[in-house]
N, C-alpha and C positions, 0 to 999 in steps of 0.2 A: 170654560177657561176665562179667567179674568186678567184683562190686560194691564200693564204697568200704569197707564195713565188712568185707569178708572179710579183710583184711589185719589188722584190729584184734585184738588179743588181750585176754581178760578174765584179769587177774592178781590172784590171791587169795594175800595173805601170811597163812598160818595159824600160830597159836600155840596149843599144847595145854597144859593143866594137868597137874599131877602126879597129880590124882585123876580123870583122863580116864576115862569109861565104866567106872566100877567094877563089878565083879561082886559077887555075894553074900558073898564072902570079904573084900570090901573092897579087893582088888587092882585097880590100874588096868590097863586092858586097850586094845589098839588100837581104833580107831574107823573103820569104813568111812563115807565121805561120799560122797554123791552131789552132783554139780553139774549143775543142769538149766538149759537155756536154753528159754524158754516164750514163746509168742505172747501168752497171757493167764494171768493168775495166778489166776483165780477157782477153777478145779477144784482146783488145789493148795491154796488156802486153805480149802476145804471138805473136803478129804480128811482122814480120820484115819490115824494112824500105820501100823496094821496093813495097810490096804488099799493105801496107798502103797508100803510096805515090799515086800509081796508081789506086787502086781500095778500097778506104777506106770504102765506104758506104755498099759494099758487105762484106768485112772483119768484119766490127762491127755489121752489120745486126741490129736486133732490140734493141741492146744495145745503139745505136746512137739516141740521143735525139735531137741534135742540131749541126750545124758545121758552123763556120765561117772562113774567111780567111782575114789576114791582111798583108800588106807588111811593114817591117821594114828596116830603112837604117842605115848603119855604124855610130857609134859614135853619137847616138841619143837617146832621150827619148820619149816614147809616152804612153799615157793613153788609154787604150782599155776598153770599157764598153759593156757589153752583158747583155741582160735580162736573168735572171735565169729562166729556163723552168721547169715546174712542172714535176716530175718524174726523174729528173736528181740527181744522188747521187754523181757523180764526175765530175771534170773538168780536162781536159787534154790538154796540149800545145804540139804541134809538130812543129818543125823547118824543112822546106824543103831545107836541106843544100845540097849544090853542092857535098860535099865530107862527107857525115855523118859518124860519128865514128862507130866503131864495138861493143861498149859497152852500146848502147841504151841511149846515152846522148842526143840524138835529140829530146826526148820527156820526159814530166813530167806529173805525175798524182797527183791529190789532192782530198781528201774527201771533200764534200760540207757540211756535217752534221754540223749544228750549224752556218753555214755561215751567216754572218750578224748580229749575235747576240753579238760578241765581236769584230770581224775583219770585215772591209768592203773593204780591199785592199790587193791584193796579189802582191808582188814585184818579178819580173822576171828579169833574166839577160841573154843575149844571147852573145855568143862569136863566134870564128871562126868555131867551129864544135860542139858545144853543147848549150843547152838551160837549165835553171835551175830556179826553184822557190826557192828564197832565203829567203823569209819572207812571212809569212801568218797569 
């Protein structure tokens, strides 16, 4: 049996800055972004960048419903579409920055409850060292 949410898509309109993911030389570099669907957000909120980057599946455990990776380029726009998976309560976006900040701006989490009823697009902006959901 296919559930009602199986046909819903999570659509992410991503816009990146000219200074995206700058290296030590100051040049903007592509950024790998992970899109997670989660049953619960607590493990992600408690995880530090290094452990999530290197070992996300073990860190997130059975809270992890789905994981996708995409590459974003500086000064670009991209539409990312992923099928919403049954059981997912949250969507999280993680930027694998070369120099992540120390204030957890390398990730964002959003509740999926009601997704697709009134909104069908989430707008995301990525900068030098942070990624954020600016509209949903």
